[in-house]
N, C-alpha and C positions, 0 to 999 in steps of 0.2 A: 684787560686792555680795552681801550675805547673802540667804538665802531669805526671812527675815522682813521685810527692808526691801523686797524686790521684792513680797512679798505685800501689805504696807501700801500701797505706791504703786499697785498694781493695784486694790486695794479703793477707794482714794480716787478713782482715775480712773473706776472703774465707777459709783460714786455720783454723780460729776460728770456723766457721760454720762446717767445716769438722770434727774438733775435737769434738765438741758437738754431732754431728751425730754419730761418732764412739762410744763415751762414752754411749750415749743413746742406741745404738744398742747392745753393750756388756751387758749393764744392763738389757735390755729387754730379750735377749736370755739366760741370766743367771738367769732369774726369780726374779730379784731384784726389778723390776718395772712392772707395768701393761702397757697396751697399751695406756692409757690416756696421759701421758707425751710425748710418742712417736708420737701420733696423733697431739698433740698441736704443737710439733716441726715441724711436716710435714706441718701443716697449716701456721706456721710462715715462713717456707722456701717458701711455695707457694705464700704467700703475698709478700715476698721480690722479688721473680721472677716476679710476676705480676707487681710490682712497677717498676722494671728495664725494663720490656718489654714495659711499657708505657713511661717511662722517656727517654730512649735512642733514640727512634725515634723522639721525640720532640726535643731533643738536636741536633740530626742529621739534622732535618729540619731547625733549627735555624742557625746552623753553615755552612750548605751547601745548600743554597736555590735552586741553579741550579740543583743539583743532586736530591733534594727533588721532583722536578717536574717529573723526571723519575720514582721515586718510586711511586708517586701518579698516574702516568699513568699505572704502573703495577697493582696497587690496583684497578684502574678503569677497566682494562682489566679483572681482576678476577671477578669484580662485573658484568660485561657484560656476562661473561661465566655463572655465577650463575643465572642471569636473564634469559638467554636463557634456561638453565636447568629447571628453575621454570616454564617458559611458556610452555615448552614441557612436563611437568610432568602430571601424570594422577592420579585421586583420586578414581578410580574404586576399590571397595572392593575386596579383595582376598578371594576366596573360598578355605578353607583348612579343613583338618580333625580335627584340634584342635580348641578350642575356645579361640583364642588370640585376645583381643580387639584392638591390634595395626593393625591387618589385615583389620579392617573396619573403623578405625579412619582416616578421610580424611587428617587431618593435618600431621599425621605420614606418610601416603602414599605419599603425595605431597613432603614433605621434603626428604624422602628417595629417591624418583624418581629424585628430584633435585640433590642430591648428586651423584647419579649414573650417570645421564646424564652429569653433569659437569665433572665427572671423565672420562667418555668416550670422551668428547670433548677435554679435556686436553691431554689424551693419543693420540688421533688422531693428534692433532696439534704437539705434541712432535715427533711422528713418521714421520710426513711430514717434519718437520724441520731436523730430522736426515737424511732423504733421500736427502733433499736439500743440506745440508752441505757436504754429501758424494759426490754428483754429482758435486757440485761446486769445491771441492778440486780435483776431477778427471780431470776436464777440465781447471783448472787454470794453467797458465804457471808458471814454476819455475824459 
């Protein structure tokens, strides 16, 4: 199929999904339907989004193998940052006034620390790159 035909089909499907969403929203807020069909439609939209989120990268990898290597390197860099965050995480239980089981569950504590540490690493790297690009442009000849 040509790109213009695919583009037209996707545009029609997008407007169709938008129309169904608007109709269901109006029916829901006018108390003509319960939340059941509304939730089913949300699940359908989520499934479509998940399908496209998996299908388009595969299509990209097949059509652009050289650019796919760069994308895989980026994914690998993120995996390394997460691994560093995981290795630096701590499972020491948190002493708190409330009895929340998540404060003593080692899995929850390790993954929470992993997310926080990975965020700190990414923030630090982005800040250093911001400083680098500013300094580079200040010293670059015009």
